TIVEXVO-674871 format. One record per residue (C-alpha): residue in three letters; chain; x, y, z. Coordinates in steps of 0.05 Angstrom, whole numbers. Layout:
BEGIN
ALA|A|X|Y|Z
...
This chain:
BEGIN
MET|A|389|230|-70
GLN|A|449|184|-57
TRP|A|431|120|-28
VAL|A|492|108|4
LYS|A|565|138|8
VAL|A|619|110|-35
LEU|A|688|89|-8
GLY|A|737|157|-22
GLY|A|800|172|-33
ALA|A|846|175|-80
ALA|A|873|105|-81
GLY|A|802|74|-81
ALA|A|775|116|-142
ALA|A|816|73|-188
ALA|A|783|15|-158
LEU|A|718|48|-167
LEU|A|715|66|-233
GLY|A|715|-9|-257
LEU|A|681|-32|-192
GLY|A|622|19|-203
ILE|A|600|-5|-263
ILE|A|585|-69|-235
LEU|A|556|-49|-165
GLY|A|511|9|-200
HIS|A|499|51|-130
PHE|A|511|13|-77
ALA|A|583|-3|-37
ILE|A|598|-12|33
PRO|A|613|55|69
LYS|A|678|70|99
GLY|A|689|29|164
ALA|A|639|-27|148
ASP|A|665|-98|164
PRO|A|680|-139|105
ALA|A|623|-181|75
PRO|A|634|-267|89
SER|A|675|-284|16
ALA|A|615|-287|-36
SER|A|616|-336|-91
ALA|A|568|-333|-155
SER|A|537|-400|-132
GLN|A|519|-366|-62
ASP|A|455|-393|-43
LEU|A|391|-382|16
ASP|A|428|-414|68
PRO|A|367|-455|112
GLU|A|410|-448|176
ILE|A|414|-374|175
LEU|A|342|-371|163
GLU|A|334|-407|229
VAL|A|377|-353|265
VAL|A|339|-298|244
MET|A|272|-324|257
GLY|A|297|-344|328
LEU|A|327|-271|339
LEU|A|259|-234|324
SER|A|236|-222|397
ALA|A|164|-203|405
SER|A|191|-167|470
ARG|A|229|-115|424
ILE|A|179|-101|379
ARG|A|137|-88|429
GLU|A|182|-33|461
ASN|A|195|-6|393
LEU|A|118|8|390
ARG|A|112|34|457
GLU|A|165|90|436
LEU|A|141|98|364
SER|A|69|113|384
ARG|A|95|146|445
GLU|A|67|216|417
PRO|A|25|242|355
HIS|A|71|240|291
PRO|A|31|273|233
ALA|A|72|278|173
SER|A|120|336|174
SER|A|110|345|248
ARG|A|167|357|300
GLN|A|156|289|318
ASP|A|157|262|246
GLU|A|224|289|247
ALA|A|247|257|317
LEU|A|221|191|291
VAL|A|273|203|230
GLN|A|331|213|276
LEU|A|302|153|317
LEU|A|319|110|252
LEU|A|380|146|236
GLN|A|399|123|302
HIS|A|382|47|303
TRP|A|403|48|226
GLN|A|476|77|254
ASP|A|487|33|309
PRO|A|555|5|311
GLU|A|530|-61|340
SER|A|471|-72|302
GLY|A|471|-15|237
LEU|A|459|-25|172
ASP|A|520|-7|117
SER|A|492|60|108
VAL|A|428|101|112
GLU|A|405|169|85
THR|A|351|217|88
SER|A|314|250|31
SER|A|271|309|34
TYR|A|221|324|-8
GLU|A|171|391|-10
VAL|A|113|362|-16
LEU|A|45|406|-20
LEU|A|-4|380|57
SER|A|-67|399|80
PHE|A|-86|421|156
PRO|A|-143|442|198
SER|A|-125|519|221
PRO|A|-98|531|295
GLU|A|-140|595|293
GLN|A|-206|575|257
PRO|A|-226|500|286
ASN|A|-272|467|240
ARG|A|-342|465|259
VAL|A|-405|438|247
ALA|A|-471|466|277
ILE|A|-544|459|268
VAL|A|-580|523|261
GLY|A|-644|543|275
PRO|A|-690|583|238
ALA|A|-667|652|276
GLY|A|-598|637|255
ASN|A|-590|610|329
ILE|A|-546|550|341
SER|A|-573|489|380
PHE|A|-523|442|378
SER|A|-448|443|356
CYS|A|-411|372|340
ARG|A|-352|353|378
GLN|A|-286|395|347
SER|A|-248|345|397
LYS|A|-244|271|418
GLU|A|-265|254|491
ASN|A|-204|252|519
LEU|A|-215|184|553
THR|A|-143|158|563
GLY|A|-104|218|576
GLU|A|-70|212|502
GLN|A|-135|245|459
GLY|A|-121|317|487
GLY|A|-64|371|478
PRO|A|-43|412|428
ASP|A|-2|364|383
VAL|A|-74|318|368
LEU|A|-89|335|303
PRO|A|-170|357|309
PRO|A|-213|318|258
TYR|A|-212|340|190
ALA|A|-214|324|120
ALA|A|-147|330|91
TYR|A|-147|372|17
ALA|A|-216|393|27
PRO|A|-227|463|14
PRO|A|-249|512|56
GLY|A|-321|538|53
THR|A|-381|557|95
PRO|A|-437|519|70
GLN|A|-503|518|102
GLY|A|-568|482|82
LEU|A|-614|421|99
LEU|A|-587|356|121
VAL|A|-596|298|74
TYR|A|-578|230|94
ALA|A|-549|201|32
ASN|A|-517|129|61
ARG|A|-449|124|31
GLY|A|-447|176|-22
SER|A|-448|136|-79
GLU|A|-466|158|-140
GLU|A|-525|113|-137
ASP|A|-545|143|-71
PHE|A|-548|212|-97
LYS|A|-592|182|-149
GLU|A|-637|144|-108
LEU|A|-652|210|-74
GLN|A|-666|252|-130
ALA|A|-714|188|-158
GLN|A|-748|203|-94
GLY|A|-764|274|-107
ILE|A|-712|297|-53
ARG|A|-685|365|-76
LEU|A|-607|359|-65
ASN|A|-585|429|-82
GLY|A|-558|479|-33
THR|A|-554|410|19
ILE|A|-518|380|60
ALA|A|-505|306|49
LEU|A|-489|258|118
THR|A|-455|201|93
ARG|A|-418|142|128
TYR|A|-350|108|108
GLY|A|-346|54|58
GLY|A|-375|39|-1
VAL|A|-334|88|-44
GLY|A|-270|123|-24
ARG|A|-276|188|16
GLY|A|-261|238|-41
ALA|A|-312|205|-79
LYS|A|-363|222|-29
ALA|A|-353|292|-43
VAL|A|-339|289|-124
ASN|A|-410|254|-124
ALA|A|-440|297|-80
ALA|A|-421|360|-119
LYS|A|-453|333|-188
HIS|A|-517|339|-156
GLN|A|-510|408|-124
VAL|A|-496|388|-60
ALA|A|-456|449|-16
GLY|A|-427|398|31
VAL|A|-417|332|61
LEU|A|-402|304|122
VAL|A|-378|237|142
TYR|A|-376|192|198
THR|A|-358|122|219
ASP|A|-425|76|227
PRO|A|-418|31|291
ALA|A|-455|-26|246
ASP|A|-394|-21|199
ILE|A|-340|-20|246
ASN|A|-362|-39|315
ASP|A|-408|-97|300
GLY|A|-472|-57|326
HIS|A|-442|-39|388
SER|A|-442|44|409
LEU|A|-449|50|483
PRO|A|-397|83|521
ASN|A|-395|23|570
GLU|A|-384|-22|506
THR|A|-330|15|462
PHE|A|-259|32|485
PRO|A|-225|38|534
HIS|A|-280|-25|549
SER|A|-264|-62|486
TRP|A|-238|-51|424
HIS|A|-293|-21|395
LEU|A|-290|51|368
PRO|A|-328|99|419
PRO|A|-381|149|406
SER|A|-339|210|400
GLY|A|-285|174|351
VAL|A|-272|210|285
GLU|A|-239|170|224
ARG|A|-184|224|191
GLY|A|-159|211|119
SER|A|-140|239|61
TYR|A|-195|261|11
TYR|A|-144|272|-40
GLU|A|-161|231|-114
TYR|A|-92|208|-131
PHE|A|-27|186|-94
GLY|A|45|219|-94
ASP|A|52|297|-85
PRO|A|-13|337|-115
LEU|A|32|389|-158
THR|A|87|343|-180
PRO|A|54|283|-221
TYR|A|102|249|-245
LEU|A|168|289|-217
PRO|A|206|284|-152
ALA|A|179|339|-110
LYS|A|249|374|-114
PRO|A|257|450|-117
SER|A|275|446|-188
SER|A|210|414|-206
PHE|A|151|445|-249
ARG|A|101|450|-199
LEU|A|20|454|-221
ASP|A|-24|510|-195
PRO|A|-58|494|-129
ASP|A|-117|531|-149
THR|A|-131|487|-213
ALA|A|-93|417|-189
PRO|A|-137|362|-199
GLY|A|-158|310|-153
PHE|A|-182|344|-96
PRO|A|-253|350|-66
PRO|A|-302|402|-103
ILE|A|-334|420|-44
PRO|A|-321|427|44
ILE|A|-323|359|70
GLN|A|-316|343|147
PRO|A|-308|275|188
ILE|A|-348|270|250
GLY|A|-363|224|306
PHE|A|-428|176|306
GLU|A|-452|206|369
ASP|A|-465|272|337
ALA|A|-488|241|270
GLN|A|-547|215|318
VAL|A|-566|286|337
LEU|A|-559|328|265
LEU|A|-630|325|239
CYS|A|-646|405|226
GLN|A|-611|458|186
VAL|A|-540|448|187
ASN|A|-481|498|180
MET|A|-412|479|172
SER|A|-351|519|170
VAL|A|-281|492|144
TYR|A|-224|522|148
ASN|A|-172|474|122
ARG|A|-108|504|83
LEU|A|-58|472|43
GLU|A|16|481|57
LEU|A|80|468|30
ARG|A|121|417|77
ASN|A|181|380|74
SER|A|172|315|93
SER|A|228|264|86
ASN|A|247|181|73
VAL|A|294|150|108
LEU|A|333|91|68
GLY|A|382|46|101
VAL|A|422|-10|57
ILE|A|454|-75|65
ARG|A|503|-84|8
GLY|A|495|-153|-34
ALA|A|553|-197|-32
ALA|A|539|-227|-107
GLU|A|485|-185|-135
PRO|A|499|-115|-109
ASP|A|460|-79|-169
ARG|A|391|-126|-150
TYR|A|351|-94|-100
VAL|A|299|-128|-56
LEU|A|268|-71|-20
TYR|A|223|-65|53
GLY|A|184|-12|62
ASN|A|135|19|113
HIS|A|107|90|123
ARG|A|132|124|182
ASP|A|76|183|189
SER|A|13|172|224
TRP|A|-56|216|231
VAL|A|-44|223|316
HIS|A|-10|167|358
GLY|A|-24|115|298
ALA|A|-1|53|347
VAL|A|-31|0|296
ASP|A|-31|51|232
PRO|A|33|50|219
SER|A|72|45|280
SER|A|57|-35|287
GLY|A|94|-37|220
THR|A|149|10|237
ALA|A|159|-31|301
VAL|A|173|-99|259
LEU|A|215|-59|208
LEU|A|261|-37|263
GLU|A|269|-103|299
LEU|A|270|-139|229
SER|A|333|-91|215
ARG|A|360|-102|276
VAL|A|369|-184|270
LEU|A|396|-171|196
GLY|A|447|-110|207
THR|A|472|-150|272
LEU|A|491|-215|229
VAL|A|526|-161|174
LYS|A|565|-132|231
LYS|A|590|-186|262
GLY|A|614|-214|196
ILE|A|561|-275|193
TRP|A|523|-262|135
ARG|A|513|-214|73
PRO|A|453|-224|24
ARG|A|467|-241|-37
ARG|A|424|-179|-67
SER|A|426|-117|-34
ILE|A|368|-99|20
VAL|A|345|-33|18
PHE|A|302|-15|80
ALA|A|253|51|74
SER|A|215|90|120
TRP|A|171|137|78
GLY|A|139|205|95
ALA|A|67|237|84
GLU|A|42|165|66
GLU|A|-25|186|96
PHE|A|-32|245|49
GLY|A|-36|200|-5
LEU|A|25|159|-12
ILE|A|76|213|-22
GLY|A|136|193|2
SER|A|138|122|-38
THR|A|109|156|-105
GLU|A|167|216|-103
PHE|A|226|163|-89
THR|A|195|117|-149
GLU|A|187|186|-194
GLU|A|261|207|-181
PHE|A|288|142|-177
SER|A|249|108|-237
SER|A|297|90|-291
LYS|A|345|54|-231
LEU|A|284|12|-204
ARG|A|251|-2|-263
GLU|A|328|-43|-280
ARG|A|348|-67|-223
ALA|A|285|-73|-172
VAL|A|276|-149|-157
ALA|A|212|-138|-110
TYR|A|182|-94|-61
VAL|A|158|-121|4
ASN|A|107|-80|42
VAL|A|86|-84|117
ASP|A|48|-22|131
ILE|A|-9|-44|185
SER|A|29|-105|215
VAL|A|-20|-126|263
PHE|A|-95|-117|254
ALA|A|-119|-168|297
ASN|A|-92|-237|323
ALA|A|-130|-289|282
THR|A|-85|-300|218
LEU|A|-38|-279|164
ARG|A|-62|-240|107
ALA|A|-28|-225|53
GLN|A|-38|-185|-20
GLY|A|4|-190|-70
THR|A|20|-204|-159
PRO|A|14|-283|-174
PRO|A|95|-293|-177
VAL|A|100|-273|-107
GLN|A|42|-329|-90
SER|A|98|-386|-85
VAL|A|154|-348|-38
LEU|A|100|-327|15
PHE|A|75|-403|25
SER|A|136|-425|28
ALA|A|150|-374|85
ALA|A|87|-388|125
LYS|A|93|-464|115
GLN|A|153|-462|161
ILE|A|138|-417|210
SER|A|91|-438|278
ALA|A|35|-394|276
PRO|A|21|-351|347
GLY|A|-26|-391|406
PRO|A|-46|-465|421
GLY|A|-60|-513|366
GLY|A|10|-528|335
LEU|A|2|-506|264
SER|A|39|-466|220
ILE|A|22|-395|195
TYR|A|1|-429|123
ASP|A|-45|-479|150
ASN|A|-71|-425|200
TRP|A|-78|-381|141
LEU|A|-111|-440|102
ARG|A|-179|-443|156
TYR|A|-192|-365|150
PHE|A|-177|-346|69
ASN|A|-179|-401|25
ARG|A|-198|-414|-52
SER|A|-196|-476|-103
SER|A|-138|-470|-149
PRO|A|-136|-512|-220
ALA|A|-63|-528|-205
TYR|A|-53|-541|-134
GLY|A|-121|-548|-96
LEU|A|-139|-512|-35
VAL|A|-96|-455|-19
PRO|A|-102|-397|20
SER|A|-123|-331|-17
LEU|A|-80|-278|-39
GLY|A|-113|-218|-49
SER|A|-102|-173|-99
LEU|A|-65|-98|-98
GLY|A|-104|-36|-104
ALA|A|-68|34|-83
GLY|A|-85|24|2
SER|A|-10|36|12
ASP|A|63|48|-6
TYR|A|64|-9|-57
ALA|A|22|26|-105
PRO|A|66|62|-138
PHE|A|118|5|-147
ILE|A|57|-46|-182
HIS|A|23|5|-223
PHE|A|76|49|-243
LEU|A|140|14|-244
GLY|A|123|-50|-256
ILE|A|150|-89|-192
SER|A|126|-150|-166
SER|A|104|-126|-92
MET|A|58|-152|-38
ASP|A|36|-133|25
ILE|A|41|-177|89
ALA|A|-6|-166|156
TYR|A|-39|-204|214
THR|A|-110|-193|212
TYR|A|-184|-220|243
ASP|A|-233|-283|239
ARG|A|-281|-254|188
SER|A|-331|-299|215
LYS|A|-331|-265|280
THR|A|-327|-192|249
SER|A|-363|-148|190
ALA|A|-312|-92|208
ARG|A|-287|-63|143
ILE|A|-226|-50|188
TYR|A|-193|-47|253
PRO|A|-247|3|298
THR|A|-205|59|324
TYR|A|-175|56|249
HIS|A|-145|137|242
THR|A|-172|163|304
ALA|A|-141|189|368
PHE|A|-160|123|405
ASP|A|-101|82|364
THR|A|-58|87|419
PHE|A|-4|30|445
GLY|A|-48|12|506
TYR|A|-104|-4|453
VAL|A|-50|-52|417
ASP|A|-16|-86|478
LYS|A|-99|-93|510
PHE|A|-136|-110|448
VAL|A|-107|-117|392
ASP|A|-45|-166|399
PRO|A|-28|-178|478
GLY|A|39|-209|488
PHE|A|56|-184|412
GLY|A|58|-253|381
SER|A|31|-229|321
HIS|A|63|-181|314
GLN|A|122|-236|316
ALA|A|96|-275|270
VAL|A|93|-219|216
ALA|A|160|-202|225
ARG|A|186|-277|212
THR|A|146|-291|153
ALA|A|162|-219|126
GLY|A|241|-231|144
SER|A|238|-305|110
VAL|A|207|-275|42
LEU|A|259|-219|43
LEU|A|317|-274|62
ARG|A|295|-322|7
LEU|A|287|-258|-48
SER|A|351|-229|-28
ASP|A|387|-297|-23
SER|A|357|-357|-63
LEU|A|403|-363|-120
PHE|A|350|-364|-164
LEU|A|298|-320|-155
PRO|A|234|-347|-118
LEU|A|184|-320|-175
ASN|A|142|-373|-193
VAL|A|112|-341|-265
SER|A|67|-396|-278
ASP|A|19|-371|-222
TYR|A|9|-314|-274
SER|A|-27|-372|-317
GLU|A|-81|-379|-266
THR|A|-101|-307|-268
LEU|A|-97|-294|-341
ARG|A|-145|-362|-357
SER|A|-198|-335|-305
PHE|A|-190|-261|-334
LEU|A|-207|-299|-400
GLN|A|-255|-337|-376
ALA|A|-294|-289|-350
ALA|A|-294|-248|-412
GLN|A|-313|-296|-454
GLN|A|-378|-320|-403
HIS|A|-398|-246|-389
LEU|A|-374|-198|-447
GLY|A|-369|-248|-505
ALA|A|-440|-242|-538
GLN|A|-437|-175|-529
LEU|A|-371|-163|-567
GLU|A|-385|-206|-619
GLY|A|-455|-173|-629
GLU|A|-401|-112|-649
GLY|A|-360|-158|-696
ILE|A|-303|-157|-642
SER|A|-273|-226|-634
LEU|A|-237|-251|-571
ALA|A|-200|-302|-614
PRO|A|-134|-262|-605
LEU|A|-146|-262|-535
VAL|A|-155|-334|-529
THR|A|-84|-343|-572
ALA|A|-45|-296|-526
VAL|A|-64|-333|-460
GLY|A|-50|-400|-490
LYS|A|13|-372|-520
PHE|A|40|-334|-445
GLU|A|20|-404|-413
ARG|A|61|-444|-463
GLU|A|127|-397|-449
ALA|A|113|-408|-371
VAL|A|113|-482|-373
ALA|A|168|-482|-415
LEU|A|217|-444|-372
SER|A|186|-470|-316
ARG|A|222|-530|-332
HIS|A|286|-495|-361
ILE|A|297|-479|-284
SER|A|290|-548|-264
ALA|A|338|-567|-314
LEU|A|387|-517|-290
GLN|A|385|-529|-220
LYS|A|388|-605|-230
GLY|A|445|-602|-264
THR|A|514|-555|-265
PHE|A|513|-487|-300
ASP|A|543|-421|-318
PRO|A|521|-367|-272
LEU|A|511|-319|-327
GLN|A|458|-371|-348
VAL|A|418|-360|-274
ARG|A|436|-283|-280
MET|A|399|-283|-358
LEU|A|343|-334|-316
ASN|A|329|-282|-257
ASP|A|328|-228|-303
GLN|A|268|-256|-343
LEU|A|235|-276|-275
MET|A|246|-197|-248
LEU|A|228|-166|-309
LEU|A|168|-199|-325
GLU|A|115|-149|-290
ARG|A|144|-93|-326
ALA|A|120|-125|-389
PHE|A|50|-118|-372
LEU|A|59|-38|-369
ASN|A|34|7|-422
PRO|A|36|76|-397
ARG|A|-24|94|-448
ALA|A|-71|40|-426
PHE|A|-115|86|-380
PRO|A|-104|162|-387
GLU|A|-147|179|-337
GLU|A|-113|140|-289
ARG|A|-56|185|-261
TYR|A|0|125|-248
TYR|A|-31|67|-270
SER|A|-7|32|-329
HIS|A|-8|-40|-307
VAL|A|-61|-66|-349
LEU|A|-75|-126|-307
TRP|A|-81|-83|-241
ALA|A|-116|-18|-253
PRO|A|-174|-1|-224
ARG|A|-237|-31|-251
HIS|A|-302|4|-246
SER|A|-352|-57|-278
SER|A|-363|-122|-251
VAL|A|-336|-169|-295
ALA|A|-276|-196|-263
THR|A|-233|-193|-328
PHE|A|-177|-151|-356
PRO|A|-197|-76|-324
GLY|A|-183|-39|-382
LEU|A|-228|-84|-430
ALA|A|-287|-88|-374
ASN|A|-287|-16|-366
ALA|A|-298|6|-435
CYS|A|-350|-44|-447
ALA|A|-386|-18|-388
ARG|A|-382|54|-426
ALA|A|-394|31|-500
LEU|A|-452|-9|-469
ASN|A|-524|20|-505
THR|A|-485|66|-551
ASP|A|-493|67|-624
PRO|A|-452|12|-661
GLY|A|-378|44|-689
SER|A|-385|93|-636
ALA|A|-324|122|-602
ALA|A|-339|83|-535
TRP|A|-341|15|-587
ALA|A|-274|42|-617
GLU|A|-240|51|-548
VAL|A|-267|-35|-531
ARG|A|-232|-51|-595
ARG|A|-163|-7|-572
GLN|A|-167|-34|-499
LEU|A|-167|-109|-529
SER|A|-107|-97|-563
ILE|A|-71|-59|-507
VAL|A|-85|-129|-467
VAL|A|-67|-172|-529
ALA|A|4|-139|-541
ALA|A|21|-139|-462
LEU|A|10|-209|-466
GLU|A|43|-228|-530
GLY|A|106|-185|-497
ALA|A|101|-222|-426
ALA|A|101|-281|-473
ALA|A|170|-262|-503
THR|A|199|-237|-442
LEU|A|191|-310|-414
ARG|A|223|-347|-486
PRO|A|291|-365|-485
VAL|A|340|-300|-476
ALA|A|385|-321|-547
ASP|A|312|-319|-583
LEU|A|282|-254|-606
């Protein structure tokens, strides 16, 4: 795929030969307005930042959302492709479009229910008679839950099958839940397990059940977990924002992310594909989601018929580019997925509505010749995220080398508004400072006159040894399209949203998540009336984007990693130290490596301050920025977690231990517990400790003066 189209013609060919070396893949297409003159000292312009904040419109975001969520648009559907064309139309607009826009299609393995044979769950009597059948569709409460384009509830990638057996309630379907049932003398072989969402991942429920010879799994959304106990029809949507009794949460049950058949390769026609019958990561037994009104009834022998089928489908990403004026070969990426399970007003259209408004405002400034960023901005609309982050993963696979060399940061705005109480941000430590700076300068919606930062501080805060009381920045798992950027490529990443007051609800997520009740009316009436929170997210994300793309010195504070590393070290010493010492394993090399990183981070911060106060060579700034940009890559080790596909960041991989420390070390220690000295498990502990030490020393070396080896 080509991200942008370059100027053609013989006259431009000679110039482009030299220019291309500097500009990399980006260039302004033919007919675009010329950029304002750029100098090597171009920096963030506070006046431009203020203009952008003022132009971002809540009413335009509202209208964007109305259009985006008008119809169901699952990945690869007719409506999904219609939204591709809508994005192209917006980003090619002569008044507010971007420098270039392109689509890239990948042939990926998706999973859909059979239109001819609907999935079914029923209670079967001793004589084989059916006494009750679960709903095959949701109650059509607003006229938007019916129709041929509404996908019936199903578990994506669940295998077909027609198991029948006694029903066993298995709580959340964790390994511990099934062991507890066995300990109580309950026979699990051949049963159907009724589980509720939460606790463990969707697919893990089927994996855990299969280990105990369970024949099939049902999953329901418990009103205690998502509705604060409210379950009556007059207490739920359309009378409140709570999930109605017939609501069923869809989702992908695939274990990994990316196209299931082309791991580490882009899903192009020439790529090698795994055999679908033997590819890993799919649920081993049939599984089907149901509503909580049906879960109440299932007390006897249950029969479930699942007719899901795998299909190769084309799914598109859409990329729009604003080329940088001074450093066009440095990319700040801003992304959001486009596909939904049904109407998807909150997930993901609230994010796409913000994406369109932010790109409109910045595109207008470019078209008018008022502004052009220092670095290139890449806007991305990812396809097939709901099936396992497929579009973004295929993109990172196809352009892994280029992105490793040139990507500054990735900003993700998936669900932009869960609710309207406060900002919620997740990210790697270096992005904390730019998020804080942006949030301090924007007013929070509603009365009170607080900044977004001060309002955020009221709801989520922590005590920092370096800064005192600050808002809490969450860490990044694999819940959205930032995952391949941080875990696979080591690109500093963040996710931005507005969310609810945790003191007033215990809901694990907004109640209509992944259901047919996630509609424009639901958002307009219950989630964000007036769209002030959507506007707040647009302003916060827009300010972050401008700071990353325009600041002369990249606003990535690598010193903030020191606090994370020190806390990981202290947890290892406190919770693992005695255990390791008993096996003759010393944490001294880890102590030394953390200290070395801390010293180099302090020295680099002083160097930055000195450069900012004096005169400097632009090349010095460029070299310094490369150090800041590439630090995250220093924590990658592709052999660190061979059992975890795509995970190579030694600090943020999945941690299966309760000890909040380096994940590889914590997991290895947990597995080695109660094994014999000298076992392979203890050898793995030593290996993981060495991996962490090497990564920290490599990171410290990245921060050293570039002239020093």
